[in-house]
Structures are given as C-alpha cells and as structure tokens.
C-alpha positions, 0 to 999 in steps of 0.5 A: 677364683669362682666364676659368677657365670657358667656356659654349657656347650653339648657336643656330639660328633661335630667337635669343629662346631664346638671349637668355632663356637669357643673361638667365638666366646674367646673374642667376647669382651667380657671373660669372666666365665667357666665353660663345661663341654659335654661330649654326648659319647661321640663315636668319633675323635671328638673327645680326643680333639677336644682334650688336645685343644683345651686341657690346659685351659683352665676356664674349660672342663670337659665331661664325657657321658657314657651313653648317648643321653640326648639333649635334656640330660646332657646339658643338665650334666654341665649345669650341675657341674657349674652348680657344684662350682657355686656357679648359678647363672649359666648360659646354655648354647648349641655348639653350632652357635656363634657369637658375633657381636663382641659385647654380647656376653658382657650385655647378656650377663649384666642385664638387669632383671626381676626376681620372677625371671627364670630363663633369658633369651635374645634374638637367634639369627640363622643362615636364612637371616631369620630370628628364631626367637621368640616363638609367639604361641601360648603353651598349653595342652592344646599347643602340645596336641597340636604339635604332636598332631604335626609330628604324627602327620609327618611320619605318615608322609615319610611312609609314602613316596608319593606324599614325600615327593609332594612335601618336598615341593612344598617345602621349597616353596615354604623356604623361598616364602620365609626367605622373602618375608624374612625382614618382616619376620624379624621386625614384629614387635614381641608380644605375649604369649611367647616361649624361647628357642632351645638353642641359646638359653640363659638360666637365671639363679631364680631357676637354678636355685630350684631345678638342675636345668631342663626336664630330663626325659626327653631325648629330643624336641619339646624341651622348650615347651616343657620348659614354659610349663615348668616356669608357669608352675613356678610363677617364673617367666621368660625374659627376651632381650631383642637388642642382643643377637647371635648367629645359629648355623642351623638354617631353615632348610634343615629345620624343615627338611624331609630326609631319613635322619629326620624321619628317625628323630620323628620318633623321639619327638613323638615320645617327648610329646607324651613327656610334655603332657605328663608335665602338664598335669604333673605337681611342681614338687614332682617335677622337681624331683624328677629334674634334680634326682635323675643324674648320676655321677655314674653317667658321665667322666671327667676328661 
C-alpha cells in the first residue's frame, strides 16, 4: 500500500545519529510514512550497520551513492525514489534531527496550506536553546553578495594565525551573547521576508510536481537561499509553523566555529555562492531542467 508522506534522511559517516533520528520517528503517534535513507558514500561501516538494523523494515529503503554527491544531490536521490513510489509530500531532515514532540508528524502532515505553498518549516531548536527558524532576511542578489563577502573574509582569517586567534575570542563572546539572548530571539514574532533553515524542510506536492528537490549543483551551503529564489520564480512561498518544534543536535558553537574542517567547507560555500548568483538570473525552465535531469540511476544503488 503506497504511502502519502515520505521522509528523506541523508547519512554520511555518522550512522548512529541516523539511528537516533529514526528511533524518534518510530516513536511518533503518526506512522503512515515511508523513509528513504541515502548514504552519501560513507567510507566506514554506515551501510552495513544501517542494513543490519533495517533490512526487514518495510517502511525503510536504503540507497547508497557511488560517490559523495553533497547535500543537494544526495537528498534529491531520496526525493526522486519516493516520487517513483507515488509520494509527493516529502519531509527532508538532517540525520542529527530529533523529533521530541510525539504528535509532530501528525500535526505537520495534516496542517492545511494553500496552493501557493511550496515548502513548510517549523521551529528548529539547537543545543543552545536557540530557534534556527525562520531566517529573517530578504533573499536577493544583495544578500547573496553579502554572504559571499563573509565567506571570503573567513577564508582570509584562516590564512592568518593572528586573525584566527582574535576571531576565536570574538566567537566565544558571540556565543555567550546568543545564549544570553536566546529567549528574546525565540520569542520574536515571524515577519516577512524570511526563508527556512535547510536542516528540516517539508516539500509540498505543489513544489514536487515541478521539481525533484534542491538545486543540484551546490555541494554544501546556499541551498536554502537558492530554494527561496526558485520558489519566487515559481510563484510559490514558504510557510512557517511556529507551534511545532524539533531538536537539532548541531549547536551554535559548531555553526560558528573556526577550525580546519570549517576552512575546507568554506571552499564549497564559495562555489555554491556563485551557483546562487547563477540561479538568480536563470529562467525557471532552465532551473527546472537542471534539477530534474541531473541525477541518473547510475549515481546510486539500492541496498
């Protein structure tokens, strides 16, 4: 019997987080959904462990990519697989998301929305008790250039030991300030313009009947900004539901940290920024073709 709702979880290396995420899904009051786990070519025991745990679970399909395709393409594989099953309402979540409200899925999946809603999001609370959703900013070329300037500045900082030392001190003060102000931040009323955090997004049928997921040419970063651009070009919109909340293990320290791993990520971020600029000027037909024709069945295998 085909499911009406689907869930995509992208796994890379940390299969234990994926298991904890799925455990929280199976504790939900609403269980009529199909899960697709996409392992993004993990170079450890991830696939073996996940297959051992879930090979007999009819509600779970496990796919493995033949190379690390990044965030967008990796998730799109799961979306495309669910669409082949006839599922056009799909919740895409990071594997470090925990659903700690028992009725979260029921309320999310049964929330009424109009024909112009393409993507839905809820409160996403991190370890610092800060709500990451929504991101209040107007998405346009000015914002993209601003974000790219920040990325460029960080890359310069990483090349200087002196600047890196100062930045770490400022970072500690910034995190302390955010923790002190968390209640104020979380209590802000939602006002447009805004876009949604990419760690947990619910794609409606109005979006998925046109597109097979995220814009596929970004490996990491700018996915949410590009998604906002695509929605605008499609005359679709975001919907934020503040009454619902999930937990995101990633804390503010990891988001703002300055370390070697982050330095490598910035290279991907810079490339993604150029793709965001490209999307801002592309026609909707070209964007649709880019999204819907990039993936091939040769990119992944079913476990």
